[in-house]
MOPAC internal coordinates of N, CA, C and O (Angstrom, degrees):
PM7 1SCF
backbone

  N    0.0000 0     0.00 0     0.00 0    0    0    0
  C    1.4484 1     0.00 0     0.00 0    1    0    0
  C    1.5113 1   107.02 1     0.00 0    2    1    0
  O    1.2310 1   120.70 1   -53.34 1    3    2    1
  N    1.3180 1   116.27 1   126.66 1    3    2    1
  C    1.4719 1   121.88 1  -179.98 1    5    3    2
  C    1.5234 1   109.41 1  -115.17 1    6    5    3
  O    1.2310 1   120.65 1   -45.59 1    7    6    5
  N    1.3222 1   116.35 1   134.41 1    7    6    5
  C    1.4721 1   120.85 1   179.70 1    9    7    6
  C    1.5093 1   110.09 1  -140.75 1   10    9    7
  O    1.2310 1   120.92 1   -29.49 1   11   10    9
  N    1.3337 1   115.84 1   150.51 1   11   10    9
  C    1.4453 1   122.48 1   173.53 1   13   11   10
  C    1.5183 1   109.71 1   -80.34 1   14   13   11
  O    1.2310 1   120.45 1   -27.10 1   15   14   13
  N    1.3011 1   116.75 1   152.90 1   15   14   13
  C    1.4436 1   119.85 1   178.09 1   17   15   14
  C    1.5107 1   110.64 1  -152.32 1   18   17   15
  O    1.2310 1   121.27 1   -16.03 1   19   18   17
  N    1.3119 1   115.18 1   163.97 1   19   18   17
  C    1.4633 1   122.09 1  -178.37 1   21   19   18
  C    1.5235 1   110.60 1   -67.40 1   22   21   19
  O    1.2310 1   120.61 1   -52.57 1   23   22   21
  N    1.3279 1   116.43 1   127.43 1   23   22   21
  C    1.4493 1   119.40 1   173.92 1   25   23   22
  C    1.5153 1   116.69 1    90.39 1   26   25   23
  O    1.2310 1   120.08 1   173.87 1   27   26   25
  N    1.3234 1   117.46 1    -6.13 1   27   26   25
  C    1.4662 1   120.92 1   176.12 1   29   27   26
  C    1.5206 1   107.29 1  -150.05 1   30   29   27
  O    1.2310 1   121.26 1   -25.15 1   31   30   29
  N    1.3088 1   115.20 1   154.85 1   31   30   29
  C    1.4723 1   119.21 1  -174.28 1   33   31   30
  C    1.5111 1   111.31 1   -60.84 1   34   33   31
  O    1.2310 1   120.11 1   129.11 1   35   34   33
  N    1.3046 1   117.40 1   -50.89 1   35   34   33
  C    1.4657 1   121.62 1  -178.91 1   37   35   34
  C    1.5240 1   108.97 1  -163.10 1   38   37   35
  O    1.2310 1   121.72 1   -15.05 1   39   38   37
  N    1.3168 1   114.32 1   164.95 1   39   38   37
  C    1.4495 1   121.53 1   175.65 1   41   39   38
  C    1.5161 1   107.26 1  -134.55 1   42   41   39
  O    1.2310 1   120.33 1   -33.99 1   43   42   41
  N    1.3322 1   116.97 1   146.01 1   43   42   41
  C    1.4506 1   121.91 1  -176.55 1   45   43   42
  C    1.5159 1   109.94 1  -125.92 1   46   45   43
  O    1.2310 1   120.95 1   -50.85 1   47   46   45
  N    1.3234 1   115.79 1   129.15 1   47   46   45
  C    1.4552 1   122.64 1   174.42 1   49   47   46
  C    1.5286 1   107.16 1   -96.80 1   50   49   47
  O    1.2310 1   120.64 1   -54.02 1   51   50   49
  N    1.3117 1   116.38 1   125.98 1   51   50   49
  C    1.4532 1   122.38 1   178.03 1   53   51   50
  C    1.5321 1   108.12 1  -102.37 1   54   53   51
  O    1.2310 1   120.41 1   -46.80 1   55   54   53
  N    1.3166 1   116.83 1   133.20 1   55   54   53
  C    1.4341 1   122.54 1   178.64 1   57   55   54
  C    1.5267 1   109.42 1  -113.56 1   58   57   55
  O    1.2310 1   121.13 1   -37.31 1   59   58   57
  N    1.3313 1   115.45 1   142.69 1   59   58   57
  C    1.4674 1   121.76 1   178.71 1   61   59   58
  C    1.5179 1   107.24 1  -134.54 1   62   61   59
  O    1.2310 1   120.31 1   -71.60 1   63   62   61
  N    1.3051 1   117.01 1   108.40 1   63   62   61
  C    1.4436 1   122.76 1  -178.66 1   65   63   62
  C    1.5314 1   110.07 1   -86.15 1   66   65   63
  O    1.2310 1   120.77 1   -64.40 1   67   66   65
  N    1.3152 1   116.13 1   115.60 1   67   66   65
  C    1.4589 1   121.67 1   178.62 1   69   67   66
  C    1.5376 1   108.20 1  -103.08 1   70   69   67
  O    1.2310 1   120.60 1     7.10 1   71   70   69
  N    1.3137 1   116.46 1  -172.90 1   71   70   69
  C    1.4546 1   121.22 1  -176.55 1   73   71   70
  C    1.5308 1   111.86 1   -63.43 1   74   73   71
  O    1.2310 1   119.73 1   139.75 1   75   74   73
  N    1.3472 1   118.12 1   -40.25 1   75   74   73
  C    1.4512 1   120.39 1  -175.21 1   77   75   74
  C    1.5128 1   114.60 1  -122.42 1   78   77   75
  O    1.2310 1   120.05 1   172.09 1   79   78   77
  N    1.3305 1   117.52 1    -7.91 1   79   78   77
  C    1.4548 1   120.05 1  -175.80 1   81   79   78
  C    1.5241 1   111.51 1  -142.06 1   82   81   79
  O    1.2310 1   121.66 1   -24.72 1   83   82   81
  N    1.3263 1   114.42 1   155.28 1   83   82   81
  C    1.4488 1   121.20 1   170.11 1   85   83   82
  C    1.5145 1   107.05 1  -104.51 1   86   85   83
  O    1.2310 1   120.46 1   -60.96 1   87   86   85
  N    1.3217 1   116.73 1   119.04 1   87   86   85
  C    1.4582 1   122.87 1   177.21 1   89   87   86
  C    1.5281 1   108.39 1   -98.43 1   90   89   87
  O    1.2310 1   120.99 1   -34.59 1   91   90   89
  N    1.3240 1   115.72 1   145.41 1   91   90   89
  C    1.4766 1   119.42 1   178.78 1   93   91   90
  C    1.5173 1   109.40 1  -145.53 1   94   93   91
  O    1.2310 1   121.71 1   -28.80 1   95   94   93
  N    1.3208 1   114.33 1   151.20 1   95   94   93
  C    1.4583 1   119.95 1   179.86 1   97   95   94
  C    1.5177 1   110.56 1  -154.51 1   98   97   95
  O    1.2310 1   121.75 1   -26.60 1   99   98   97
  N    1.3154 1   114.26 1   153.40 1   99   98   97
  C    1.4535 1   122.71 1   174.89 1  101   99   98
  C    1.5117 1   107.73 1  -133.98 1  102  101   99
  O    1.2310 1   120.69 1   -52.61 1  103  102  101
  N    1.3260 1   116.29 1   127.39 1  103  102  101
  C    1.4824 1   119.82 1   174.77 1  105  103  102
  C    1.5142 1   106.20 1   -69.74 1  106  105  103
  O    1.2310 1   120.69 1   -60.66 1  107  106  105
  N    1.3475 1   116.29 1   119.34 1  107  106  105
  C    1.4515 1   120.53 1  -173.86 1  109  107  106
  C    1.5208 1   112.89 1   -97.20 1  110  109  107
  O    1.2310 1   120.25 1   131.07 1  111  110  109
  N    1.3211 1   117.12 1   -48.93 1  111  110  109
  C    1.4612 1   119.54 1  -170.86 1  113  111  110
  C    1.5397 1   109.74 1  -168.30 1  114  113  111
  O    1.2310 1   119.60 1   -37.21 1  115  114  113
  N    1.3382 1   118.36 1   142.79 1  115  114  113
  C    1.4547 1   118.86 1   172.85 1  117  115  114
  C    1.5326 1   109.64 1   -67.25 1  118  117  115
  O    1.2310 1   120.00 1   -34.28 1  119  118  117
  N    1.2855 1   117.61 1   145.72 1  119  118  117
  C    1.4755 1   120.98 1   176.08 1  121  119  118
  C    1.5244 1   107.96 1   -65.08 1  122  121  119
  O    1.2310 1   120.13 1   -48.35 1  123  122  121
  N    1.3354 1   117.36 1   131.65 1  123  122  121
  C    1.4721 1   118.90 1   178.99 1  125  123  122
  C    1.5264 1   110.14 1   -64.64 1  126  125  123
  O    1.2310 1   120.64 1   -26.51 1  127  126  125
  N    1.3199 1   116.38 1   153.49 1  127  126  125
  C    1.4456 1   118.35 1   179.23 1  129  127  126
  C    1.5243 1   111.48 1   -65.43 1  130  129  127
  O    1.2310 1   120.47 1   -29.18 1  131  130  129
  N    1.3358 1   116.71 1   150.82 1  131  130  129
  C    1.4779 1   118.74 1   178.95 1  133  131  130
  C    1.5027 1   111.18 1   -68.01 1  134  133  131
  O    1.2310 1   121.13 1   -16.22 1  135  134  133
  N    1.3020 1   115.44 1   163.78 1  135  134  133
  C    1.4666 1   121.61 1   176.36 1  137  135  134
  C    1.5189 1   109.71 1   -63.96 1  138  137  135
  O    1.2310 1   120.29 1    -6.87 1  139  138  137
  N    1.3044 1   117.05 1   173.13 1  139  138  137
  C    1.4665 1   122.28 1  -177.93 1  141  139  138
  C    1.5370 1   111.58 1   -58.47 1  142  141  139
  O    1.2310 1   121.04 1   150.08 1  143  142  141
  N    1.3520 1   115.62 1   -29.92 1  143  142  141
  C    1.4735 1   118.63 1   179.21 1  145  143  142
  C    1.5326 1   113.04 1   -83.04 1  146  145  143
  O    1.2310 1   120.60 1  -175.27 1  147  146  145
  N    1.3564 1   116.46 1     4.73 1  147  146  145
  C    1.4609 1   120.24 1   178.47 1  149  147  146
  C    1.5213 1   115.15 1    85.70 1  150  149  147
  O    1.2310 1   120.62 1   177.45 1  151  150  149
  N    1.3304 1   116.43 1    -2.55 1  151  150  149
  C    1.4758 1   120.77 1  -179.61 1  153  151  150
  C    1.5092 1   109.84 1   -80.25 1  154  153  151
  O    1.2310 1   119.50 1   -46.03 1  155  154  153
  N    1.3555 1   118.55 1   133.97 1  155  154  153
  C    1.4512 1   120.70 1   177.46 1  157  155  154
  C    1.5363 1   111.71 1   -60.37 1  158  157  155
  O    1.2310 1   120.93 1   -20.05 1  159  158  157
  N    1.3006 1   115.82 1   159.95 1  159  158  157
  C    1.4617 1   122.06 1  -179.78 1  161  159  158
  C    1.5268 1   109.57 1   -69.70 1  162  161  159
  O    1.2310 1   120.40 1   -88.26 1  163  162  161
  N    1.3120 1   116.84 1    91.74 1  163  162  161
  C    1.4754 1   122.66 1  -175.32 1  165  163  162
  C    1.5392 1   110.90 1   -61.92 1  166  165  163
  O    1.2310 1   119.59 1   140.55 1  167  166  165
  N    1.3027 1   118.38 1   -39.45 1  167  166  165
  C    1.4721 1   120.86 1  -179.76 1  169  167  166
  C    1.5198 1   110.67 1   -61.47 1  170  169  167
  O    1.2310 1   120.34 1   139.87 1  171  170  169
  N    1.3250 1   116.95 1   -40.13 1  171  170  169
  C    1.4524 1   121.65 1   179.57 1  173  171  170
  C    1.5258 1   110.48 1   -67.02 1  174  173  171
  O    1.2310 1   120.25 1   133.87 1  175  174  173
  N    1.3097 1   117.14 1   -46.13 1  175  174  173
  C    1.4738 1   120.60 1   179.48 1  177  175  174
  C    1.5275 1   111.34 1   -63.30 1  178  177  175
  O    1.2310 1   120.04 1   140.44 1  179  178  177
  N    1.3181 1   117.52 1   -39.56 1  179  178  177
  C    1.4756 1   121.45 1   176.40 1  181  179  178
  C    1.5135 1   109.45 1   -62.95 1  182  181  179
  O    1.2310 1   119.88 1   137.35 1  183  182  181
  N    1.3126 1   117.84 1   -42.65 1  183  182  181
  C    1.4718 1   122.72 1   179.03 1  185  183  182
  C    1.5373 1   110.05 1   -58.36 1  186  185  183
  O    1.2310 1   120.32 1   134.18 1  187  186  185
  N    1.3285 1   117.00 1   -45.82 1  187  186  185
  C    1.4727 1   120.71 1   179.11 1  189  187  186
  C    1.5379 1   111.10 1   -60.61 1  190  189  187
  O    1.2310 1   120.14 1   134.30 1  191  190  189
  N    1.3192 1   117.35 1   -45.70 1  191  190  189
  C    1.4519 1   120.78 1  -179.29 1  193  191  190
  C    1.5230 1   111.49 1   -62.55 1  194  193  191
  O    1.2310 1   120.24 1   141.98 1  195  194  193
  N    1.3029 1   117.15 1   -38.02 1  195  194  193
  C    1.4801 1   119.55 1   177.85 1  197  195  194
  C    1.5174 1   111.12 1   -67.04 1  198  197  195
  O    1.2310 1   119.63 1   145.26 1  199  198  197
  N    1.3111 1   118.31 1   -34.74 1  199  198  197
  C    1.4739 1   120.52 1   175.94 1  201  199  198
  C    1.5296 1   110.89 1   -65.07 1  202  201  199
  O    1.2310 1   119.94 1   145.41 1  203  202  201
  N    1.3116 1   117.72 1   -34.59 1  203  202  201
  C    1.4649 1   120.88 1  -179.17 1  205  203  202
  C    1.5276 1   112.27 1   -58.64 1  206  205  203
  O    1.2310 1   120.54 1   149.71 1  207  206  205
  N    1.3038 1   116.56 1   -30.29 1  207  206  205
  C    1.4539 1   120.99 1  -177.06 1  209  207  206
  C    1.5539 1   112.24 1   -60.58 1  210  209  207
  O    1.2310 1   120.40 1   147.97 1  211  210  209
  N    1.3095 1   116.85 1   -32.03 1  211  210  209
  C    1.4766 1   120.31 1  -176.73 1  213  211  210
  C    1.5222 1   113.41 1   -95.57 1  214  213  211
  O    1.2310 1   119.77 1   176.64 1  215  214  213
  N    1.3314 1   118.04 1    -3.36 1  215  214  213
  C    1.4734 1   120.14 1  -179.57 1  217  215  214
  C    1.5050 1   109.95 1   -89.21 1  218  217  215
  O    1.2310 1   120.82 1   -28.24 1  219  218  217
  N    1.3341 1   116.03 1   151.76 1  219  218  217
  C    1.4481 1   120.98 1  -176.38 1  221  219  218
  C    1.5402 1   112.27 1  -111.68 1  222  221  219
  O    1.2310 1   120.75 1   122.77 1  223  222  221
  N    1.3251 1   116.18 1   -57.23 1  223  222  221
  C    1.4689 1   118.90 1  -175.47 1  225  223  222
  C    1.5323 1   114.06 1  -100.36 1  226  225  223
  O    1.2310 1   120.13 1   171.58 1  227  226  225
  N    1.3149 1   117.35 1    -8.42 1  227  226  225
  C    1.4484 1   121.65 1   178.02 1  229  227  226
  C    1.5400 1   108.95 1  -133.94 1  230  229  227
  O    1.2310 1   120.87 1   -15.74 1  231  230  229
  N    1.3202 1   115.95 1   164.26 1  231  230  229
  C    1.4543 1   119.76 1   174.35 1  233  231  230
  C    1.5246 1   108.33 1  -151.10 1  234  233  231
  O    1.2310 1   121.32 1   -20.68 1  235  234  233
  N    1.3360 1   115.08 1   159.32 1  235  234  233
  C    1.4578 1   120.58 1   174.73 1  237  235  234
  C    1.5118 1   108.68 1   -77.18 1  238  237  235
  O    1.2310 1   121.31 1   -40.13 1  239  238  237
  N    1.3304 1   115.09 1   139.87 1  239  238  237
  C    1.4573 1   121.66 1   177.96 1  241  239  238
  C    1.5248 1   109.84 1  -148.94 1  242  241  239
  O    1.2310 1   120.86 1   -24.23 1  243  242  241
  N    1.3016 1   115.97 1   155.77 1  243  242  241
  C    1.4682 1   120.58 1   174.01 1  245  243  242
  C    1.5234 1   107.57 1   -91.45 1  246  245  243
  O    1.2310 1   120.91 1   -48.92 1  247  246  245
  N    1.3126 1   115.87 1   131.08 1  247  246  245
  C    1.4441 1   121.49 1   179.62 1  249  247  246
  C    1.5121 1   111.82 1   -82.69 1  250  249  247
  O    1.2310 1   120.44 1    -3.99 1  251  250  249
  N    1.3201 1   116.76 1   176.01 1  251  250  249
  C    1.4723 1   120.54 1  -179.52 1  253  251  250
  C    1.5298 1   112.33 1   -59.72 1  254  253  251
  O    1.2310 1   120.87 1   154.59 1  255  254  253
  N    1.3464 1   115.95 1   -25.41 1  255  254  253
  C    1.4667 1   121.75 1   178.59 1  257  255  254
  C    1.5263 1   111.95 1   -84.11 1  258  257  255
  O    1.2310 1   120.33 1   174.64 1  259  258  257
  N    1.3531 1   116.97 1    -5.36 1  259  258  257
  C    1.4721 1   120.84 1  -178.78 1  261  259  258
  C    1.4979 1   114.09 1    88.73 1  262  261  259
  O    1.2310 1   119.69 1   176.94 1  263  262  261
  N    1.3253 1   118.20 1    -3.06 1  263  262  261
  C    1.4489 1   121.81 1   179.24 1  265  263  262
  C    1.5334 1   110.00 1   -85.27 1  266  265  263
  O    1.2310 1   120.74 1    -8.89 1  267  266  265
  N    1.3503 1   116.19 1   171.11 1  267  266  265
  C    1.4510 1   122.43 1  -173.76 1  269  267  266
  C    1.5265 1   109.65 1   -96.80 1  270  269  267
  O    1.2310 1   121.02 1   -45.67 1  271  270  269
  N    1.3303 1   115.65 1   134.33 1  271  270  269
  C    1.4610 1   123.72 1   179.63 1  273  271  270
  C    1.5222 1   109.01 1  -129.96 1  274  273  271
  O    1.2310 1   120.82 1   -24.35 1  275  274  273
  N    1.3179 1   116.04 1   155.65 1  275  274  273
  C    1.4441 1   122.36 1   162.97 1  277  275  274
  C    1.5164 1   105.35 1  -100.22 1  278  277  275
  O    1.2310 1   119.67 1   -55.50 1  279  278  277
  N    1.3313 1   118.24 1   124.50 1  279  278  277
  C    1.4376 1   122.24 1  -174.70 1  281  279  278
  C    1.5187 1   111.72 1  -135.10 1  282  281  279
  O    1.2310 1   120.51 1   -20.02 1  283  282  281
  N    1.3106 1   116.64 1   159.98 1  283  282  281
  C    1.4492 1   121.76 1   175.40 1  285  283  282
  C    1.5057 1   111.12 1  -175.36 1  286  285  283
  O    1.2310 1   121.72 1    -2.65 1  287  286  285
  N    1.3218 1   114.32 1   177.35 1  287  286  285
  C    1.4688 1   120.53 1   175.67 1  289  287  286
  C    1.5088 1   107.83 1  -155.79 1  290  289  287
  O    1.2310 1   121.80 1   -23.76 1  291  290  289
  N    1.3105 1   114.16 1   156.24 1  291  290  289
  C    1.4591 1   121.44 1   178.33 1  293  291  290
  C    1.5205 1   108.73 1  -141.51 1  294  293  291
  O    1.2310 1   119.88 1   -36.03 1  295  294  293
  N    1.3149 1   117.83 1   143.97 1  295  294  293
  C    1.4754 1   119.34 1   178.59 1  297  295  294
  C    1.5238 1   110.89 1   -64.98 1  298  297  295
  O    1.2310 1   120.79 1   -35.06 1  299  298  297
  N    1.3182 1   116.10 1   144.94 1  299  298  297
  C    1.4602 1   121.20 1   178.50 1  301  299  298
  C    1.5386 1   111.13 1   -58.07 1  302  301  299
  O    1.2310 1   120.26 1   142.56 1  303  302  301
  N    1.3165 1   117.10 1   -37.44 1  303  302  301
  C    1.4594 1   121.01 1   179.64 1  305  303  302
  C    1.5160 1   114.72 1   -61.25 1  306  305  303
  O    1.2310 1   120.43 1   155.24 1  307  306  305
  N    1.3446 1   116.79 1   -24.76 1  307  306  305
  C    1.4645 1   121.73 1   178.04 1  309  307  306
  C    1.5124 1   112.70 1   -92.70 1  310  309  307
  O    1.2310 1   119.58 1   177.14 1  311  310  309
  N    1.3073 1   118.41 1    -2.86 1  311  310  309
  C    1.4494 1   120.86 1  -171.31 1  313  311  310
  C    1.5445 1   111.22 1   -87.58 1  314  313  311
  O    1.2310 1   121.47 1   -56.41 1  315  314  313
  N    1.3121 1   114.79 1   123.59 1  315  314  313
  C    1.4571 1   122.57 1   172.50 1  317  315  314
  C    1.5304 1   105.87 1  -148.26 1  318  317  315
  O    1.2310 1   120.38 1     3.24 1  319  318  317
  N    1.2856 1   116.89 1  -176.76 1  319  318  317
  C    1.4715 1   121.80 1  -177.05 1  321  319  318
  C    1.5380 1   111.47 1   -60.69 1  322  321  319
  O    1.2310 1   120.60 1   139.15 1  323  322  321
  N    1.3237 1   116.46 1   -40.85 1  323  322  321
  C    1.4759 1   119.35 1   178.62 1  325  323  322
  C    1.5014 1   113.43 1   -65.33 1  326  325  323
  O    1.2310 1   120.63 1   138.55 1  327  326  325
  N    1.3199 1   116.41 1   -41.45 1  327  326  325
  C    1.4811 1   120.78 1   179.53 1  329  327  326
  C    1.5302 1   110.51 1   -66.10 1  330  329  327
  O    1.2310 1   120.39 1   138.64 1  331  330  329
  N    1.3159 1   116.85 1   -41.36 1  331  330  329
  C    1.4629 1   120.63 1   178.64 1  333  331  330
  C    1.5192 1   110.09 1   -64.62 1  334  333  331
  O    1.2310 1   120.00 1   140.19 1  335  334  333
  N    1.3150 1   117.61 1   -39.81 1  335  334  333
  C    1.4776 1   121.61 1   176.39 1  337  335  334
  C    1.5377 1   109.68 1   -62.91 1  338  337  335
  O    1.2310 1   119.85 1   139.02 1  339  338  337
  N    1.3167 1   117.88 1   -40.98 1  339  338  337
  C    1.4476 1   122.03 1   178.76 1  341  339  338
  C    1.5410 1   110.82 1   -62.31 1  342  341  339
  O    1.2310 1   120.26 1   135.06 1  343  342  341
  N    1.3130 1   117.12 1   -44.94 1  343  342  341
  C    1.4638 1   123.04 1   179.18 1  345  343  342
  C    1.5217 1   110.67 1   -59.33 1  346  345  343
  O    1.2310 1   121.03 1   127.53 1  347  346  345
  N    1.3462 1   115.64 1   -52.47 1  347  346  345
  C    1.4748 1   120.24 1  -179.63 1  349  347  346
  C    1.5158 1   110.02 1   -60.51 1  350  349  347
  O    1.2310 1   120.42 1   137.23 1  351  350  349
  N    1.3258 1   116.79 1   -42.77 1  351  350  349
  C    1.4669 1   120.66 1  -179.94 1  353  351  350
  C    1.5059 1   112.92 1   -62.77 1  354  353  351
  O    1.2310 1   119.46 1   139.43 1  355  354  353
  N    1.3195 1   118.64 1   -40.57 1  355  354  353
  C    1.4439 1   119.53 1  -179.97 1  357  355  354
  C    1.5190 1   111.99 1   -69.72 1  358  357  355
  O    1.2310 1   120.46 1   141.03 1  359  358  357
  N    1.3125 1   116.73 1   -38.97 1  359  358  357
  C    1.4652 1   119.87 1   177.01 1  361  359  358
  C    1.5227 1   110.05 1   -64.14 1  362  361  359
  O    1.2310 1   120.67 1   135.87 1  363  362  361
  N    1.3239 1   116.32 1   -44.13 1  363  362  361
  C    1.4864 1   120.79 1   177.50 1  365  363  362
  C    1.5296 1   110.19 1   -59.63 1  366  365  363
  O    1.2310 1   120.15 1   131.87 1  367  366  365
  N    1.3323 1   117.32 1   -48.13 1  367  366  365
  C    1.4658 1   120.79 1  -177.07 1  369  367  366
  C    1.5389 1   110.68 1   -63.76 1  370  369  367
  O    1.2310 1   120.40 1   137.44 1  371  370  369
  N    1.3187 1   116.84 1   -42.56 1  371  370  369
  C    1.4796 1   119.32 1   179.54 1  373  371  370
  C    1.5245 1   111.12 1   -64.01 1  374  373  371
  O    1.2310 1   120.42 1   140.83 1  375  374  373
  N    1.3093 1   116.80 1   -39.17 1  375  374  373
  C    1.4567 1   120.48 1   179.45 1  377  375  374
  C    1.5211 1   110.27 1   -67.79 1  378  377  375
  O    1.2310 1   119.80 1   133.60 1  379  378  377
  N    1.3157 1   118.00 1   -46.40 1  379  378  377
  C    1.4675 1   121.37 1   178.56 1  381  379  378
  C    1.5238 1   111.78 1   -63.33 1  382  381  379
  O    1.2310 1   120.24 1   141.23 1  383  382  381
  N    1.3120 1   117.14 1   -38.77 1  383  382  381
  C    1.4653 1   120.90 1  -174.34 1  385  383  382
  C    1.5305 1   111.29 1   -77.59 1  386  385  383
  O    1.2310 1   119.90 1   140.69 1  387  386  385
  N    1.3332 1   117.80 1   -39.31 1  387  386  385
  C    1.4606 1   118.61 1  -166.64 1  389  387  386
  C    1.5220 1   115.27 1  -116.23 1  390  389  387
  O    1.2310 1   118.93 1   177.82 1  391  390  389
  N    1.3210 1   119.64 1    -2.18 1  391  390  389
  C    1.4535 1   118.79 1  -179.43 1  393  391  390
  C    1.5289 1   111.53 1   -65.07 1  394  393  391
  O    1.2310 1   120.11 1   126.69 1  395  394  393
  N    1.3277 1   117.40 1   -53.31 1  395  394  393
  C    1.4673 1   120.70 1  -178.26 1  397  395  394
  C    1.5378 1   112.75 1   -61.21 1  398  397  395
  O    1.2310 1   119.57 1   133.24 1  399  398  397
  N    1.3478 1   118.42 1   -46.76 1  399  398  397
  C    1.4740 1   117.62 1   175.71 1  401  399  398
  C    1.5363 1   112.92 1   -59.81 1  402  401  399
  O    1.2310 1   120.14 1   144.22 1  403  402  401
  N    1.3181 1   117.33 1   -35.78 1  403  402  401
  C    1.4657 1   121.11 1   179.04 1  405  403  402
  C    1.5216 1   110.40 1   -65.21 1  406  405  403
  O    1.2310 1   120.26 1   137.04 1  407  406  405
  N    1.3186 1   117.10 1   -42.96 1  407  406  405
  C    1.4638 1   121.20 1   179.48 1  409  407  406
  C    1.5417 1   109.74 1   -63.70 1  410  409  407
  O    1.2310 1   120.63 1   135.88 1  411  410  409
  N    1.3438 1   116.41 1   -44.12 1  411  410  409
  C    1.4684 1   119.06 1   179.14 1  413  411  410
  C    1.5267 1   110.99 1   -61.52 1  414  413  411
  O    1.2310 1   120.01 1   135.87 1  415  414  413
  N    1.3223 1   117.58 1   -44.13 1  415  414  413
  C    1.4575 1   120.01 1  -178.18 1  417  415  414
  C    1.5308 1   111.46 1   -69.67 1  418  417  415
  O    1.2310 1   120.61 1   137.32 1  419  418  417
  N    1.3079 1   116.45 1   -42.68 1  419  418  417
  C    1.4696 1   121.52 1  -174.82 1  421  419  418
  C    1.5314 1   112.77 1   -74.30 1  422  421  419
  O    1.2310 1   121.13 1   142.73 1  423  422  421
  N    1.3213 1   115.44 1   -37.27 1  423  422  421
  C    1.4811 1   118.93 1  -171.99 1  425  423  422
  C    1.5358 1   113.30 1  -124.06 1  426  425  423
  O    1.2310 1   119.76 1   177.78 1  427  426  425
  N    1.3284 1   118.06 1    -2.22 1  427  426  425
  C    1.4425 1   121.26 1   177.22 1  429  427  426
  C    1.5068 1   114.00 1    70.96 1  430  429  427
  O    1.2310 1   120.32 1  -152.07 1  431  430  429
  N    1.3617 1   117.00 1    27.93 1  431  430  429
  C    1.4527 1   119.04 1   177.64 1  433  431  430
  C    1.5381 1   109.79 1  -149.44 1  434  433  431
  O    1.2310 1   121.28 1   -13.53 1  435  434  433
  N    1.3164 1   115.16 1   166.47 1  435  434  433
  C    1.4763 1   120.12 1  -178.93 1  437  435  434
  C    1.4993 1   112.36 1   -91.44 1  438  437  435
  O    1.2310 1   120.10 1   180.00 1  439  438  437

């Protein structure tokens, strides 16, 4: 599912239907470069973890490439049109709400 959003051209949710669960993810943002001493941006990582507390069906995670994703899964038995709408809505709302603040914190710009 691809949608337009404030501050970026578009965002795409990828779905992967497995035997018992539907997995979904959205590429959110590249991980900011580490500080000069090689230490990751601790303030940015803390900010992501605090956002996770208010999310229900998705959460921020670091992908295998080290970049930031919104990810989640739901059991197939719970999946219907309403649940799928809820999932897409929460991913959309999280992207709209937190993309610009994340860019400002991670890269110091809007």
